C-alpha positions in Angstrom: 22.5 63.8 30.8 19.9 61.5 29.3 19.2 58.4 31.4 16.4 56.7 29.4 16.7 54.4 26.4 14.9 55.4 23.2 12.3 52.9 22.0 14.1 51.9 18.8 17.2 51.1 20.7 15.3 49.1 23.3 13.5 47.2 20.6 16.7 46.3 18.8 18.2 45.1 22.1 15.2 42.9 22.8 15.3 41.4 19.3 19.0 40.6 19.8 18.3 39.0 23.2 15.5 36.9 21.8 17.6 35.6 18.9 20.5 34.8 21.2 18.2 32.9 23.5 16.8 30.9 20.5 20.3 30.1 19.3 21.2 28.8 22.7 18.1 26.7 22.9 18.6 25.2 19.3 22.2 24.4 20.1 21.3 22.6 23.3 18.5 20.8 21.4 20.8 19.6 18.6 23.4 18.5 21.1 20.7 16.5 23.1 19.4 14.8 19.9 22.9 14.0 18.8 23.5 12.2 22.1 20.2 10.4 22.0 20.3 9.2 18.4 23.9 8.5 17.3 22.8 7.3 13.8 25.9 8.5 12.1 28.3 6.7 14.5 29.0 2.9 14.7 28.0 1.4 18.0 29.5 -1.9 19.1 27.4 -4.1 21.3 27.2 -7.8 22.1 24.1 -10.0 22.5 24.5 -13.0 24.8 22.1 -15.8 25.2 21.8 -18.5 27.8 21.8 -22.0 26.3 18.8 -24.1 27.1 19.9 -27.7 27.9 16.4 -29.0 27.6 16.2 -28.4 23.8 17.4 -30.8 21.2 17.5 -31.0 17.4 17.2 -34.2 15.5 18.4 -34.4 11.9 16.9 -37.1 9.7 17.1 -37.8 6.0 14.0 -36.8 4.0 12.6 -39.8 2.1 12.4 -39.5 -1.6 8.7 -40.2 -1.6 8.0 -37.8 1.2 4.9 -35.5 0.9 7.2 -32.5 1.4 9.2 -33.4 -1.6 6.1 -33.6 -3.7 5.0 -30.1 -2.5 8.5 -28.8 -3.3 8.2 -30.2 -6.9 4.8 -28.5 -7.4 6.3 -25.2 -6.1 9.2 -25.7 -8.5 6.9 -26.2 -11.4 5.1 -22.9 -10.7 8.3 -21.0 -10.2 9.7 -22.4 -13.4 6.7 -21.4 -15.5 6.8 -18.0 -13.9 10.5 -17.5 -14.5 10.2 -18.7 -18.1 7.2 -16.5 -19.0 7.1 -13.4 -16.8 8.5 -10.3 -18.4 9.3 -7.0 -16.8 10.6 -3.7 -18.3 14.0 -3.9 -16.5 16.1 -5.4 -19.2 19.0 -6.1 -16.8 16.9 -8.3 -14.6 15.5 -10.1 -17.6 18.9 -10.9 -19.0 20.1 -12.2 -15.6 17.0 -14.5 -15.4 17.0 -15.7 -19.1 20.3 -15.2 -20.8 23.4 -17.3 -20.3 24.2 -20.7 -18.9 24.2 -19.4 -15.4 20.7 -17.8 -15.7 17.8 -19.2 -13.7 15.9 -20.6 -16.6 19.1 -22.3 -17.9 19.9 -23.8 -14.5 16.4 -25.2 -14.2 16.2 -26.6 -17.8 17.7 -29.6 -19.6 19.9 -28.4 -22.5 17.3 -29.2 -25.2 14.5 -27.4 -23.3 16.6 -24.3 -22.9 17.7 -24.4 -26.6 14.0 -24.4 -27.6 13.3 -21.5 -25.1 16.2 -19.5 -26.8 14.3 -19.6 -30.1 11.3 -17.7 -28.9 10.7 -14.1 -30.1 10.7 -12.6 -26.6 14.0 -14.2 -25.7 15.7 -12.9 -28.9 14.3 -9.4 -28.2 15.8 -9.3 -24.8 19.1 -10.8 -25.8 19.6 -8.5 -28.8 18.5 -5.3 -26.9 15.3 -4.8 -28.8 15.1 -1.0 -29.3 11.5 -0.6 -28.3 11.5 -3.1 -25.4 8.7 -1.8 -23.1 7.0 -5.1 -22.4 5.4 -6.1 -19.2 3.9 -9.6 -19.0 2.6 -10.8 -15.6 1.8 -14.4 -14.9 -1.0 -15.7 -12.7 -2.1 -19.2 -12.1 -5.7 -20.4 -12.0 -4.8 -23.7 -10.2 -1.9 -25.4 -8.5 0.0 -28.0 -10.5 -1.9 -31.3 -11.1 0.3 -34.4 -11.1 -0.6 -36.7 -14.0 2.0 -39.3 -13.1 5.3 -39.2 -11.3 7.3 -36.1 -12.2 4.7 -35.1 -14.8 2.4 -32.1 -14.1 -0.1 -29.8 -15.8 -0.8 -26.2 -14.8 -3.0 -23.4 -16.1 -1.3 -20.1 -16.6 -3.3 -16.8 -17.3 -1.1 -14.5 -19.4 -1.1 -11.2 -21.2 1.4 -8.5 -22.2 1.3 -4.7 -22.2 3.4 -2.4 -24.3 3.2 1.0 -26.0 0.9 -0.4 -28.5 -1.5 -1.5 -25.8 -2.3 -4.8 -24.0 -2.9 -8.1 -25.5 -5.9 -10.2 -24.7 -5.7 -12.3 -21.5 -5.5 -15.9 -22.3 -5.3 -19.2 -20.4 -2.5 -21.6 -21.3 -2.4 -25.2 -20.3 1.2 -26.3 -19.8 2.7 -29.7 -19.3 6.0 -29.9 -17.4 8.0 -33.1 -17.0 10.8 -33.1 -14.4 14.0 -35.1 -14.5 16.0 -35.8 -11.4 19.2 -37.9 -11.2 20.3 -38.8 -7.7 23.9 -38.7 -8.9 23.6 -35.2 -10.4 26.4 -32.8 -9.4 25.0 -29.4 -8.7 27.3 -26.4 -9.5 28.1 -24.1 -6.5 26.2 -21.2 -8.1 23.1 -23.4 -8.4 22.9 -24.6 -4.8 20.4 -21.9 -3.6 18.3 -21.7 -6.8 17.9 -25.4 -7.2 18.9 -27.4 -4.0 17.3 -30.7 -5.2 18.9 -30.5 -8.6 15.5 -30.6 -10.5 15.5 -30.1 -14.2 12.7 -29.6 -16.7 13.1 -32.1 -19.5 9.8 -31.3 -21.3 7.9 -28.1 -21.5 4.8 -28.2 -23.8 2.0 -25.7 -24.3 -1.0 -28.0 -24.8 -3.6 -25.4 -26.1 -1.8 -23.2 -28.5 1.6 -21.7 -29.4 4.2 -20.5 -27.0 3.0 -17.1 -25.6 6.6 -15.8 -26.0 6.2 -15.9 -29.8 3.6 -13.1 -30.1 6.0 -10.3 -31.1 5.4 -9.0 -34.6 8.4 -9.0 -36.9 
């Protein structure tokens, strides 16, 4: 009777034992990680805070001639110029920003200003799904808005566009923006976040050349 195990049989048994041990270790490891990081299961928890009776909040009306309102108007002028001129290749985003009465540019413009904006070449290219729409036109400012008189500002915009045919020359445009604000203006619900003060642009004029949105060749 043979009482010893042949080397090949011994080796195969050792390999099976090693793999079985590895399987057990991996199983325990996965179970441990699953308990530690339950990322695929909702966890309900509550956060409680202790009120501080020593704190108080005072709400006051912001005066119409307050310095903060003036800073807001300057920021509004910059955002309007950017929204009106900046172009990106995502046509869906551009239509949401430009096209329709609920678009950002329409909500920030008086009807006659928006009507003039709709006549630009770039607007018509976006609205009509221009077949070769690959334009990217970033906007940068060389200065903050300068107030000429109440609600009248000028700002310098550096502008150029890039497309498949190459980039256009960078150019600085001097723009005059005149704001209109009626204290009795009723703001639509959709407009409350984009324009909380109800500001509108009643004049938009490029002082040193043509509208940069009219550079498209026809």
